[in-house]
VOVO-861013 format. One line per 5 residues: number of its first residue (from 1); for each residue y, x, z of N, C-alpha, C, O. Coordinates in pm, 1 decimal. Example, Ala and Ser with C-alpha at 12.3 -4.5 7.8 and 13.67 -1.06 7.14 Angstrom:
// residues 2
1 = -569.0/1319.0/780.0/-450.0/1230.0/780.0/-330.0/1320.0/780.0/-331.9/1423.6/846.5 | -225.0/1285.0/708.0/-106.0/1367.0/714.0/3.0/1290.0/787.0/113.8/1340.9/803.9
This chain:
// residues 196
1 = 3324.4/3095.6/13052.5/3422.1/3004.6/13000.5/3448.3/3038.4/12854.5/3437.1/3154.3/12814.3 | 3481.7/2941.3/12778.0/3497.1/2959.7/12634.9/3608.5/3056.5/12600.2/3601.7/3123.2/12497.0 | 3710.9/3065.9/12683.7/3821.6/3154.5/12651.0/3780.6/3300.4/12658.4/3842.8/3383.7/12592.5 | 3676.8/3335.6/12737.3/3628.1/3473.4/12736.9/3579.3/3510.8/12598.5/3603.7/3622.0/12551.7 | 3509.8/3418.1/12532.2/3460.8/3443.5/12397.0/3576.3/3464.6/12300.7/3566.5/3547.4/12210.1
6 = 3686.0/3391.0/12318.6/3804.1/3408.1/12234.7/3858.7/3548.8/12249.7/3893.8/3612.8/12150.6 | 3866.0/3597.0/12371.8/3916.0/3731.6/12394.7/3825.1/3834.8/12329.5/3872.4/3933.8/12273.7 | 3695.0/3811.3/12336.7/3601.1/3901.3/12271.7/3623.3/3905.6/12121.6/3619.1/4012.4/12060.5 | 3647.1/3788.8/12062.3/3667.0/3784.7/11918.6/3791.3/3862.3/11877.5/3801.4/3908.3/11763.7 | 3884.2/3876.8/11968.3/4004.4/3954.9/11941.1/3979.1/4104.1/11966.0/4065.5/4187.2/11938.1
11 = 3861.9/4137.4/12017.8/3826.2/4276.5/12037.7/3878.5/4338.5/12164.9/3862.9/4458.9/12185.2 | 3941.0/4258.9/12252.4/4003.2/4315.1/12370.9/3906.0/4334.0/12485.7/3903.6/4439.7/12548.6 | 3826.0/4232.4/12513.3/3736.7/4240.5/12628.0/3625.4/4341.8/12605.5/3583.8/4410.3/12699.0 | 3577.8/4351.6/12484.3/3468.2/4444.0/12455.0/3509.3/4587.2/12485.8/3428.4/4665.5/12535.9 | 3634.5/4622.4/12456.4/3681.4/4757.7/12483.0/3701.2/4779.3/12632.0/3666.0/4884.9/12684.6
16 = 3757.7/4679.6/12701.1/3796.3/4699.2/12840.3/3682.1/4680.3/12938.3/3671.9/4755.1/13035.5 | 3594.9/4580.8/12915.1/3488.8/4554.6/13011.7/3353.4/4604.3/12965.6/3270.2/4643.5/13047.5 | 3330.9/4603.0/12837.9/3198.6/4634.9/12786.7/3159.0/4778.6/12809.6/3041.3/4813.1/12799.3 | 3255.9/4863.3/12840.5/3224.1/5003.5/12862.9/3180.6/5030.1/13006.2/3165.7/5145.5/13046.1 | 3160.1/4923.5/13084.4/3114.5/4940.2/13221.9/3227.1/4962.4/13319.7/3201.9/4993.5/13436.1
21 = 3352.2/4947.1/13275.6/3465.2/4967.6/13364.6/3469.5/4869.2/13479.7/3515.9/4902.8/13588.6 | 3421.7/4748.5/13456.8/3412.5/4649.7/13562.8/3544.9/4603.0/13618.8/3551.2/4566.1/13736.0 | 3650.8/4603.1/13539.8/3782.0/4562.7/13587.9/3786.2/4411.1/13606.5/3731.7/4336.1/13525.5 | 3850.9/4367.6/13713.3/3864.5/4224.7/13740.4/3944.6/4156.1/13629.8/4043.8/4209.4/13580.3 | 3899.0/4037.3/13593.0/3963.9/3957.8/13488.9/3964.2/3813.0/13534.5/3863.0/3763.6/13584.4
26 = 4077.2/3743.8/13518.0/4086.7/3604.0/13559.4/4116.3/3513.7/13440.8/4198.8/3545.5/13355.1 | 4047.3/3400.9/13437.9/4074.5/3291.5/13345.2/4093.7/3169.8/13434.4/3996.8/3102.5/13469.6 | 4218.1/3141.1/13471.2/4245.9/3036.0/13569.9/4360.0/2947.8/13522.2/4462.4/2995.9/13473.9 | 4339.6/2816.4/13537.0/4442.8/2721.2/13494.8/4458.8/2614.1/13601.8/4363.1/2546.6/13639.5 | 4584.0/2600.0/13650.5/4612.3/2495.5/13748.8/4759.6/2457.7/13743.6/4842.1/2525.3/13682.1
31 = 4789.1/2347.0/13810.7/4926.3/2302.1/13829.2/4935.9/2233.9/13964.4/4849.7/2154.1/14001.1 | 5040.9/2265.7/14038.1/5070.4/2198.9/14163.9/5157.6/2079.2/14129.7/5261.0/2094.2/14064.6 | 5116.1/1958.8/14173.8/5181.1/1835.2/14130.5/5222.7/1749.6/14249.1/5166.2/1761.2/14357.8 | 5321.1/1664.1/14227.9/5359.4/1564.7/14328.5/5251.7/1457.1/14336.4/5213.8/1401.5/14233.3 | 5201.2/1426.2/14455.8/5108.5/1313.8/14467.6/5179.1/1183.6/14430.3/5298.3/1168.3/14457.3
36 = 5107.9/1090.4/14369.1/5171.1/963.3/14332.9/5233.2/894.8/14455.0/5169.5/881.2/14559.5 | 5357.5/852.4/14439.4/5423.6/775.5/14545.0/5480.2/854.4/14660.1/5531.3/795.1/14755.1 | 5473.0/987.5/14655.4/5526.3/1065.8/14767.2/5678.2/1073.3/14756.8/5730.3/1126.4/14658.7 | 5750.9/1020.5/14857.2/5897.3/1027.5/14850.9/5944.8/1172.3/14865.0/5876.3/1256.5/14923.1 | 6060.6/1198.4/14811.8/6124.8/1329.8/14823.8/6052.6/1438.6/14743.2/6079.6/1557.0/14763.3
41 = 5962.9/1401.7/14654.0/5897.4/1500.5/14567.7/5943.1/1471.0/14425.8/5902.1/1371.5/14366.0 | 6028.2/1557.9/14372.0/6092.9/1527.3/14244.9/6046.4/1613.2/14128.3/6085.3/1588.3/14014.2 | 5962.8/1715.0/14155.4/5922.4/1801.7/14045.1/5777.3/1845.4/14060.1/5729.6/1873.8/14170.0 | 5709.6/1849.7/13947.9/5578.2/1912.1/13945.7/5596.4/2062.2/13929.3/5694.7/2108.0/13871.0 | 5501.8/2137.3/13980.8/5510.0/2282.2/13970.9/5488.4/2330.6/13828.6/5447.9/2254.1/13741.1
46 = 5516.0/2458.3/13806.6/5495.8/2519.0/13676.2/5347.3/2519.8/13641.1/5261.2/2528.0/13728.6 | 5319.5/2511.3/13512.2/5183.0/2527.6/13464.0/5144.1/2673.6/13481.2/5218.1/2763.4/13440.9 | 5028.4/2697.0/13540.7/4976.8/2832.8/13558.0/4856.3/2847.8/13465.8/4758.9/2773.2/13476.1 | 4864.3/2944.8/13376.2/4757.5/2970.4/13279.9/4736.9/3121.0/13275.0/4799.6/3190.7/13195.2 | 4648.9/3170.4/13360.8/4622.7/3314.1/13369.7/4501.4/3348.5/13284.6/4396.6/3284.8/13295.3
51 = 4516.2/3448.4/13201.3/4407.7/3494.1/13115.4/4428.6/3642.3/13091.1/4470.2/3683.4/12982.7 | 4399.2/3723.1/13193.7/4434.9/3864.2/13186.2/4357.4/3944.8/13289.7/4298.0/3890.5/13382.9 | 4360.3/4075.7/13270.0/4302.1/4169.3/13365.0/4394.3/4187.5/13484.3/4516.0/4173.2/13472.3 | 4336.7/4218.9/13598.6/4415.0/4252.5/13716.9/4508.5/4368.5/13683.6/4465.2/4470.4/13629.7 | 4635.7/4352.7/13715.7/4733.5/4457.0/13690.5/4808.5/4442.4/13559.9/4912.8/4505.5/13542.3
56 = 4759.0/4361.3/13467.3/4827.5/4341.4/13339.9/4932.4/4231.6/13353.2/4905.6/4126.9/13412.2 | 5049.1/4254.3/13299.9/5154.0/4153.2/13291.8/5183.9/4086.9/13426.7/5211.0/3966.9/13432.0 | 5179.3/4163.1/13533.8/5209.4/4109.2/13666.0/5099.7/4022.6/13725.0/5123.5/3950.4/13821.9 | 4979.3/4028.6/13667.9/4867.4/3948.1/13717.7/4798.3/4023.1/13830.8/4771.3/4142.7/13819.9 | 4769.8/3951.4/13940.1/4697.0/4007.8/14053.7/4571.0/3925.1/14075.9/4578.0/3803.2/14091.1
61 = 4456.3/3991.5/14077.7/4327.7/3925.6/14098.1/4251.8/4002.3/14205.3/4243.5/4125.1/14201.0 | 4196.4/3929.3/14301.5/4104.0/3989.7/14397.0/3987.0/3893.8/14414.1/4004.1/3772.1/14407.1 | 3869.3/3948.5/14436.3/3750.6/3864.1/14451.1/3641.0/3944.9/14519.0/3613.9/4059.1/14481.8 | 3578.7/3884.1/14618.9/3465.3/3947.9/14685.8/3360.9/3843.0/14720.0/3392.8/3728.0/14750.4 | 3236.1/3885.3/14714.1/3122.7/3800.9/14752.5/3036.8/3882.9/14848.1/2986.6/3989.4/14812.2
66 = 3020.6/3832.5/14969.2/2946.5/3903.6/15072.1/2823.1/3823.7/15109.9/2832.6/3705.1/15141.4 | 2707.7/3888.3/15106.7/2585.0/3818.2/15144.4/2591.2/3779.5/15291.6/2637.1/3856.6/15375.9 | 2544.1/3658.1/15320.8/2541.4/3605.7/15456.7/2400.0/3555.0/15482.8/2362.5/3446.5/15438.4 | 2323.0/3634.1/15554.7/2182.9/3599.0/15573.7/2105.7/3623.1/15445.0/2148.8/3698.9/15358.1 | 1990.4/3557.2/15434.2/1904.1/3580.0/15318.8/1933.7/3489.1/15201.5/1891.9/3518.3/15089.5
71 = 2005.6/3378.5/15224.2/2017.7/3280.7/15116.2/2159.9/3233.3/15090.4/2178.3/3126.3/15032.4 | 2261.5/3309.3/15131.4/2398.4/3260.8/15115.2/2494.4/3375.4/15083.5/2466.4/3492.4/15109.7 | 2607.5/3337.4/15026.8/2717.2/3430.1/15002.3/2847.7/3365.8/15047.2/2866.4/3244.7/15035.6 | 2937.9/3449.6/15098.8/3072.9/3405.4/15133.1/3166.5/3461.5/15027.1/3171.1/3582.3/15004.1 | 3241.7/3371.4/14962.5/3331.1/3408.3/14852.7/3476.2/3398.6/14898.9/3515.3/3301.9/14964.4
76 = 3554.8/3499.1/14864.2/3699.7/3498.1/14883.7/3763.5/3543.5/14752.8/3723.3/3645.7/14697.0 | 3863.0/3468.5/14702.8/3932.5/3515.0/14583.6/4077.9/3469.0/14584.2/4114.0/3368.9/14646.0 | 4159.4/3546.0/14512.9/4299.9/3514.6/14493.6/4335.3/3545.2/14348.9/4297.2/3649.3/14295.3 | 4408.3/3454.2/14286.3/4461.1/3478.3/14152.4/4610.1/3447.4/14157.1/4651.7/3345.8/14212.8 | 4689.9/3535.7/14098.1/4835.2/3520.2/14109.1/4905.2/3580.2/13988.4/4853.5/3670.9/13923.1
81 = 5022.5/3528.2/13960.3/5112.1/3585.8/13860.4/5233.0/3634.0/13938.4/5316.1/3553.8/13981.0 | 5242.7/3763.9/13957.0/5345.1/3818.4/14044.4/5316.7/3773.6/14186.7/5201.2/3767.4/14228.7 | 5421.1/3742.8/14260.1/5400.2/3696.5/14397.2/5380.8/3545.4/14403.0/5324.6/3494.9/14500.2 | 5426.3/3471.6/14300.9/5407.6/3326.1/14296.6/5396.8/3283.8/14152.2/5450.0/3353.8/14066.1 | 5331.9/3174.7/14120.3/5248.1/3097.5/14211.1/5115.8/3168.5/14236.4/5072.8/3252.8/14157.7
86 = 5054.3/3134.3/14343.6/4931.6/3200.3/14385.8/4833.5/3096.7/14435.9/4872.3/2999.2/14500.4 | 4705.4/3117.9/14406.1/4598.9/3031.3/14454.1/4492.9/3117.6/14519.8/4441.2/3210.8/14458.3 | 4460.4/3086.9/14645.0/4360.1/3162.7/14719.5/4255.8/3068.9/14776.8/4286.9/2958.3/14820.8 | 4131.7/3114.8/14775.4/4021.9/3045.3/14841.8/3953.7/3146.4/14933.1/3917.2/3255.4/14889.2 | 3936.5/3110.3/15060.4/3871.7/3199.6/15156.2/3758.4/3126.5/15227.1/3760.3/3004.3/15241.7
91 = 3659.7/3204.6/15270.7/3551.4/3149.8/15351.0/3460.8/3051.6/15278.8/3396.0/2968.8/15342.8 | 3455.4/3059.5/15146.1/3372.4/2966.4/15068.2/3226.5/3010.5/15079.9/3189.2/3117.5/15031.8 | 3145.6/2928.5/15143.2/3003.9/2958.9/15162.7/2922.1/2884.0/15059.2/2934.5/2762.3/15045.5 | 2838.6/2956.7/14986.4/2752.0/2896.0/14885.7/2616.8/2967.5/14887.1/2596.6/3062.0/14963.4 | 2525.8/2922.5/14803.5/2394.5/2984.9/14796.7/2401.7/3125.7/14739.6/2501.2/3162.6/14677.3
96 = 2299.2/3202.6/14760.2/2295.8/3339.9/14710.6/2310.3/3343.9/14559.0/2362.1/3440.8/14503.6 | 2264.1/3237.6/14491.8/2276.2/3227.2/14346.3/2380.8/3124.6/14304.9/2379.9/3078.0/14191.0 | 2470.9/3088.9/14396.1/2574.2/2990.3/14366.3/2530.5/2851.2/14406.9/2444.4/2834.7/14493.4 | 2590.4/2751.1/14344.0/2558.1/2612.2/14374.9/2667.2/2545.6/14456.0/2784.6/2581.0/14445.6 | 2627.3/2448.7/14536.9/2720.1/2366.7/14613.5/2783.5/2445.0/14728.4/2720.6/2532.4/14788.2
101 = 2909.7/2411.6/14758.0/2976.2/2469.2/14874.0/2910.2/2415.5/15000.1/2878.2/2297.0/15008.2 | 2890.0/2502.7/15098.6/2825.1/2465.3/15224.3/2922.3/2482.8/15341.1/3021.8/2554.6/15331.2 | 2891.2/2416.1/15450.8/2963.5/2438.4/15575.8/3107.8/2391.8/15572.6/3149.3/2316.5/15484.5 | 3183.6/2439.1/15672.0/3321.8/2393.9/15690.6/3420.9/2509.7/15700.0/3531.3/2491.6/15751.2 | 3383.9/2627.2/15652.0/3470.8/2744.3/15666.2/3566.8/2763.3/15549.4/3657.2/2846.4/15558.4
106 = 3550.2/2689.4/15440.6/3630.4/2706.8/15319.2/3774.5/2660.0/15339.6/3799.3/2555.3/15399.3 | 3870.4/2740.8/15288.0/4012.1/2705.9/15294.8/4080.4/2741.0/15162.2/4050.8/2843.2/15100.4 | 4172.6/2653.5/15120.3/4253.9/2676.1/15000.9/4398.9/2693.7/15043.5/4448.1/2621.6/15130.3 | 4467.0/2789.8/14982.1/4611.2/2806.4/14999.0/4672.1/2819.1/14860.5/4624.0/2896.8/14777.9 | 4777.0/2743.4/14834.9/4848.6/2754.1/14708.1/4996.9/2765.7/14737.7/5049.7/2694.4/14823.0
111 = 5064.2/2855.9/14666.9/5207.6/2874.0/14682.4/5278.5/2809.3/14565.0/5237.1/2824.8/14450.1 | 5386.3/2736.1/14594.3/5465.1/2675.1/14488.3/5607.6/2652.2/14539.0/5628.1/2596.0/14646.6 | 5704.1/2695.7/14461.2/5845.4/2672.1/14489.9/5883.7/2716.2/14631.9/5959.0/2648.0/14701.4 | 5830.3/2830.9/14673.0/5864.5/2886.6/14802.8/5791.3/2828.0/14920.6/5817.8/2867.0/15034.3 | 5699.5/2735.1/14897.5/5622.9/2673.4/15006.5/5474.4/2707.2/14993.4/5420.7/2716.6/14883.1
116 = 5410.4/2724.9/15107.1/5265.7/2745.4/15112.0/5199.4/2614.0/15151.8/5235.1/2554.1/15253.2 | 5104.2/2570.0/15072.9/5029.4/2446.9/15098.7/4886.1/2483.1/15133.9/4827.4/2573.7/15074.8 | 4830.4/2411.5/15230.6/4692.9/2438.1/15272.0/4688.2/2543.2/15380.5/4759.9/2534.9/15480.3 | 4602.9/2642.3/15360.0/4587.8/2748.6/15457.9/4487.3/2713.3/15565.6/4405.1/2623.2/15548.8 | 4494.8/2784.9/15675.7/4395.6/2773.4/15782.3/4391.4/2634.6/15844.1/4283.1/2582.5/15871.0
121 = 4507.1/2573.9/15867.1/4508.8/2445.8/15938.3/4498.3/2325.4/15846.7/4440.2/2224.3/15886.2 | 4552.2/2332.4/15725.9/4561.2/2214.5/15640.0/4472.5/2220.8/15516.1/4450.6/2117.8/15452.4 | 4421.2/2337.2/15480.1/4357.9/2354.6/15349.8/4206.9/2347.7/15345.1/4145.2/2421.0/15267.8 | 4145.3/2262.6/15424.7/3999.5/2255.1/15424.7/3946.7/2218.0/15286.7/4003.9/2134.1/15217.0 | 3836.2/2282.1/15248.6/3774.9/2254.3/15118.6/3624.4/2248.1/15134.0/3567.3/2304.7/15227.2
126 = 3561.2/2178.1/15040.7/3417.0/2163.3/15044.6/3367.3/2095.1/14919.7/3439.3/2085.1/14820.4 | 3243.6/2048.1/14924.5/3179.9/1988.3/14807.8/3215.5/1841.2/14788.9/3201.4/1788.7/14678.5 | 3261.2/1773.9/14894.1/3290.4/1629.9/14885.7/3422.3/1603.8/14814.2/3507.8/1692.2/14807.5 | 3439.6/1481.4/14760.1/3568.1/1446.0/14698.6/3682.8/1461.5/14798.3/3661.5/1449.3/14918.9 | 3804.2/1488.4/14749.5/3918.1/1506.8/14839.7/3939.2/1387.6/14932.6/3925.0/1272.0/14892.8
131 = 3973.6/1419.2/15057.9/4000.4/1317.2/15159.2/4106.5/1373.2/15252.9/4146.9/1488.6/15239.1 | 4151.5/1293.0/15347.2/4250.5/1342.3/15442.8/4193.9/1457.1/15525.8/4264.1/1554.0/15554.5 | 4066.7/1445.9/15564.3/4004.7/1550.3/15646.4/3975.0/1676.3/15566.2/3978.6/1786.5/15620.9 | 3945.5/1661.3/15436.6/3911.6/1773.8/15349.4/3981.9/1752.8/15215.4/3923.8/1694.5/15123.9 | 4106.9/1799.8/15202.8/4186.8/1766.9/15084.7/4143.9/1833.6/14954.1/4184.6/1788.9/14846.9
136 = 4063.0/1939.1/14960.5/4026.3/2011.0/14838.0/3876.1/2007.8/14813.4/3796.2/2036.1/14902.6 | 3839.9/1973.2/14692.0/3699.9/1974.2/14649.5/3677.5/2094.9/14559.2/3750.3/2116.3/14462.3 | 3576.1/2172.7/14592.9/3535.8/2286.5/14511.4/3410.5/2245.9/14435.6/3313.2/2200.7/14495.9 | 3412.3/2261.6/14304.4/3294.9/2230.1/14223.4/3184.2/2331.0/14246.0/3201.8/2429.2/14318.1 | 3070.5/2306.1/14184.2/2956.6/2397.9/14196.5/2999.6/2539.9/14157.0/3071.7/2559.7/14059.3
141 = 2953.8/2636.5/14234.6/2982.9/2777.0/14206.7/2876.2/2828.6/14111.2/2756.8/2819.3/14139.5 | 2919.2/2882.2/13999.3/2825.5/2937.1/13901.2/2840.3/3088.4/13896.2/2950.6/3140.6/13880.1 | 2728.5/3158.1/13910.0/2722.4/3302.1/13889.1/2639.4/3323.6/13763.0/2523.6/3282.3/13756.6 | 2697.9/3387.2/13664.1/2622.0/3419.8/13544.1/2680.2/3546.5/13483.4/2754.9/3618.6/13549.6 | 2646.8/3573.6/13359.2/2699.1/3691.7/13290.9/2780.3/3649.0/13170.7/2747.3/3551.3/13103.3
146 = 2887.3/3723.0/13144.1/2961.8/3700.8/13022.1/2868.0/3738.6/12907.4/2816.7/3850.5/12905.6 | 2844.2/3648.2/12811.1/2739.2/3670.9/12711.8/2751.4/3799.1/12630.9/2650.2/3863.1/12602.4 | 2871.6/3837.7/12593.5/2887.0/3953.0/12504.7/2883.1/4086.8/12577.5/2836.0/4185.9/12521.7 | 2931.6/4091.1/12701.2/2943.6/4219.6/12770.0/2844.7/4236.7/12885.2/2818.5/4348.6/12929.2 | 2790.1/4125.2/12933.5/2700.6/4132.7/13048.8/2772.3/4144.6/13181.1/2707.4/4160.1/13284.6
151 = 2905.0/4137.6/13181.1/2980.1/4146.6/13305.4/2952.9/4023.5/13391.8/2944.1/3912.7/13338.9 | 2939.3/4040.5/13523.5/2915.6/3926.0/13611.5/3036.5/3833.7/13615.2/3151.1/3878.5/13617.1 | 3008.5/3703.6/13616.3/3115.0/3603.7/13609.7/3094.7/3498.6/13718.1/2983.1/3452.4/13741.6 | 3204.5/3461.7/13783.5/3208.4/3351.0/13879.2/3292.7/3241.3/13815.6/3401.6/3267.6/13764.5 | 3241.7/3117.0/13818.8/3316.1/3003.1/13764.5/3308.8/2887.1/13862.0/3206.1/2864.7/13926.1
156 = 3419.7/2812.7/13872.8/3421.5/2692.0/13955.0/3541.2/2606.2/13917.6/3620.1/2642.1/13830.2 | 3553.8/2493.2/13984.3/3670.1/2405.7/13968.7/3727.0/2375.0/14106.8/3656.8/2384.0/14207.6 | 3855.8/2338.3/14110.2/3923.7/2302.8/14235.6/4010.1/2180.2/14210.2/4085.6/2174.9/14113.2 | 3998.2/2082.2/14298.5/4085.3/1965.4/14293.7/4132.3/1936.0/14435.2/4050.8/1916.6/14525.4 | 4264.0/1932.7/14454.7/4321.2/1902.5/14586.3/4409.2/1778.0/14575.4/4481.4/1759.5/14477.4
161 = 4401.7/1694.2/14676.8/4484.4/1573.8/14685.0/4556.8/1572.4/14819.6/4494.6/1585.1/14925.1 | 4687.9/1556.8/14814.3/4770.2/1553.4/14935.3/4747.7/1675.7/15023.5/4733.8/1664.7/15145.3 | 4744.6/1792.0/14959.8/4734.2/1918.6/15032.5/4867.3/1941.7/15102.8/4972.2/1945.9/15038.5 | 4862.9/1956.6/15233.5/4984.2/1960.3/15314.8/5031.2/2103.0/15341.8/4951.5/2196.3/15351.2 | 5163.9/2116.7/15353.8/5223.6/2243.4/15396.0/5231.9/2243.0/15547.5/5290.6/2150.8/15604.1
166 = 5175.7/2341.9/15615.8/5182.3/2344.5/15762.1/5325.5/2340.2/15815.5/5347.8/2294.4/15927.5 | 5423.0/2387.3/15736.8/5561.3/2388.8/15783.9/5621.3/2248.2/15796.5/5712.5/2227.1/15876.4 | 5570.7/2151.9/15718.0/5618.4/2013.5/15725.0/5512.0/1923.4/15661.3/5530.7/1877.0/15548.8 | 5401.4/1898.1/15731.1/5287.6/1829.6/15669.6/5313.6/1686.5/15624.8/5243.5/1636.5/15536.7 | 5411.1/1620.1/15682.1/5437.5/1481.2/15641.5/5517.9/1472.8/15512.0/5493.5/1384.3/15430.0
171 = 5612.4/1562.9/15493.0/5698.1/1556.9/15374.7/5652.3/1647.1/15261.5/5675.1/1615.4/15144.7 | 5588.6/1758.3/15293.4/5547.8/1853.6/15190.5/5397.7/1841.0/15165.4/5316.0/1894.5/15240.4 | 5363.2/1769.5/15058.7/5224.7/1750.3/15017.3/5217.8/1767.2/14866.0/5310.1/1728.4/14794.4 | 5109.6/1824.5/14818.1/5093.1/1843.9/14674.6/4947.2/1824.5/14633.9/4855.3/1841.0/14714.2 | 4929.0/1789.2/14507.2/4797.4/1788.4/14444.3/4782.6/1917.1/14365.3/4881.8/1974.0/14319.9
176 = 4659.7/1963.4/14348.6/4630.3/2078.2/14262.2/4528.1/2030.2/14160.2/4417.3/1989.8/14195.7 | 4566.9/2035.1/14032.4/4481.5/1985.2/13924.5/4492.3/2077.9/13803.7/4559.3/2181.1/13808.2 | 4425.2/2039.1/13696.7/4437.8/2107.8/13569.2/4579.8/2084.2/13516.6/4636.8/1977.8/13541.0 | 4637.7/2180.4/13445.3/4773.6/2161.6/13395.2/4789.8/2036.7/13308.7/4710.5/2011.8/13217.9 | 4893.1/1959.1/13338.4/4932.5/1841.5/13262.1/4826.5/1731.8/13259.0/4838.6/1636.9/13181.6
181 = 4723.2/1743.3/13341.8/4616.7/1644.0/13346.0/4583.7/1614.3/13491.7/4500.6/1682.0/13552.3 | 4648.1/1514.5/13546.8/4640.3/1488.6/13690.2/4503.3/1443.0/13737.2/4476.6/1444.9/13857.3 | 4415.8/1402.0/13646.6/4283.5/1354.3/13687.5/4173.9/1458.0/13669.7/4058.0/1430.4/13700.8 | 4207.7/1577.2/13620.4/4107.5/1682.3/13599.8/4126.5/1795.4/13699.7/4239.8/1828.1/13735.2 | 4016.6/1855.8/13745.7/4030.6/1968.8/13838.7/4077.7/2095.7/13769.6/4055.8/2114.7/13649.9
186 = 4141.6/2180.8/13845.4/4177.9/2314.4/13798.6/4051.3/2394.1/13771.8/3946.7/2367.2/13830.9 | 4060.5/2492.2/13682.8/3944.2/2574.6/13650.0/3971.3/2719.9/13688.0/4081.6/2771.3/13669.6 | 3868.3/2784.2/13741.2/3877.2/2923.9/13782.8/3757.4/2999.3/13725.8/3643.0/2957.0/13741.9 | 3784.4/3110.0/13659.9/3679.6/3200.5/13613.2/3721.1/3343.2/13644.1/3833.9/3382.4/13614.6 | 3632.2/3420.8/13702.7/3663.1/3560.0/13737.6/3548.3/3648.5/13693.8/3432.7/3622.9/13727.3
191 = 3580.3/3752.2/13619.1/3481.4/3853.4/13581.3/3486.0/3968.9/13680.0/3592.6/4007.1/13728.3 | 3368.8/4023.6/13709.2/3354.8/4145.6/13789.5/3396.1/4128.9/13935.0/3451.5/4220.9/13995.1 | 3369.5/4012.2/13991.4/3392.0/3990.2/14135.1/3300.5/4083.4/14213.6/3180.0/4087.3/14188.7 | 3355.6/4157.0/14306.7/3278.6/4252.4/14385.9/3169.3/4180.2/14465.3/3198.2/4086.7/14540.0 | 3045.3/4223.1/14449.1/2933.6/4165.3/14522.8/2850.3/4066.4/14442.8/2749.4/4016.0/14492.2
196 = 2891.2/4038.6/14320.6/2812.6/3947.4/14235.0/2739.0/4029.3/14130.0/2667.0/3973.3/14047.4
C-alpha cells in the first residue's frame, strides 16, 4: 500500500522492520455506517484509520496464515484500536499464493458502539458481491513484499452491506466501507503476518 512507502520516507519503518524484527504492522481504514433507509440508525461509526505497529498507541494486530493442503491457506486477522472499534476476519480460505476467497468458512466481525456485528452466525464473507446470504465481500488476497524492506505483506479489501448483529438482527444492521465513502470498500494491509 502506498502509505507504507510514506512511512519509509519518514525513516520509521526502515528502522523497525528492515532490521528483520518482523513486527506486525497494520494499515487499515474502515467505517461502520448506517445502511440507507434503516430505521432507528441515527449515527455512522467513527472513522478508523490505523497505521501503526502492534502495541503502539493502543493498536492491536494479529494475523496468521496456515497452509491447508498443497494449494491453499487459511487466513485469520484482527486489527483494533484499544478494545474498540475492532475488525476481525476468520476462516478466510484462499490460494497458497493468494487470490480469490474460496469456500464458505469466512466470517467477519466488527465492533461498533458496544455492539458486535457479523460473527459466526451473521458474518458470512466470500468473493461474491454482498447479499443477504453473504453480507461481506472480501477482495482478492494479495501476498507480496514491502518494496523497501522485503517484509511480507497481506493486502485486501472488505465491503459489508446490512451486516447484522446476532443480538438483534432485524434492528441492528451496519455497512462496512472505506471512511466517508459509502461506495468504496474498506482497505486492509498487514506486514509480517505469521505464515506468509
